[in-house]
C-alpha positions in Angstrom: 2.1 -0.1 -1.6 1.9 3.5 -2.6 4.1 6.9 -2.5 3.3 9.3 0.2 4.6 12.2 -1.9 4.3 13.0 -5.6 5.4 10.1 -7.9 8.6 10.8 -9.5 9.2 9.9 -13.1 12.5 8.1 -12.2 14.0 7.2 -8.7 17.5 7.7 -7.9 18.3 4.2 -6.1 20.8 5.5 -3.7 20.9 4.6 0.0 20.9 8.3 0.9 17.4 8.7 -0.8 15.8 6.1 1.5 12.9 5.4 1.7 12.8 5.2 -2.2 9.7 6.5 -3.9 8.0 4.3 -6.4 8.9 5.6 -9.9 5.9 6.3 -12.3 6.6 3.1 -14.4 5.7 1.1 -11.4 2.8 2.9 -10.0 -0.7 1.5 -11.3 -2.7 3.8 -9.4 -1.9 7.4 -8.3 -3.2 7.6 -4.6 -3.4 10.9 -3.0 -1.4 11.1 0.3 -3.0 10.1 3.6 -3.3 13.1 6.0 -5.5 11.5 8.5 -5.8 8.0 10.0 -9.6 7.7 9.1 -8.6 7.5 5.4 -7.2 4.1 5.8 -9.3 1.0 6.7 -8.0 -2.4 7.5 -10.4 -5.4 7.4 -8.8 -8.8 8.9 -10.2 -12.0 8.0 -9.7 -15.4 9.8 -10.7 -19.0 9.5 -13.4 -20.3 11.7 -10.5 -21.7 13.9 -8.8 -18.3 14.3 -6.1 -18.7 11.9 -5.2 -15.7 9.7 -6.5 -16.0 6.2 -6.2 -12.4 4.6 -6.6 -8.6 5.1 -8.0 -6.0 2.8 -6.5 -2.6 3.0 -8.8 0.4 1.8 -7.2 3.9 1.3 -9.5 6.6 0.7 -12.5 4.1 0.6 -10.7 2.2 -2.4 -9.6 -1.3 -2.2 -5.7 -0.8 -2.6 -4.2 -4.2 -1.4 -5.3 -7.8 -0.3 -2.7 -9.6 1.6 -2.8 -13.4 2.5 -0.3 -16.0 3.2 1.9 -16.9 0.2 0.6 -13.8 -1.8 3.0 -11.8 -3.9 
């Protein structure tokens, strides 16, 4: 979803460099690293019968991701 360190211009895709940082060409927004749990908000949505519908993830108060069944 985002890098927890500075975004590199390129990434060395080598197993010894796990976890890989997303290189600059694949990063839409540069998000400053999370230093406190309070900087992340997760909002869950369920249907009226209690089935999972979607989840919104906010980092630093900005909507960063929306996940739902079948989403890419």
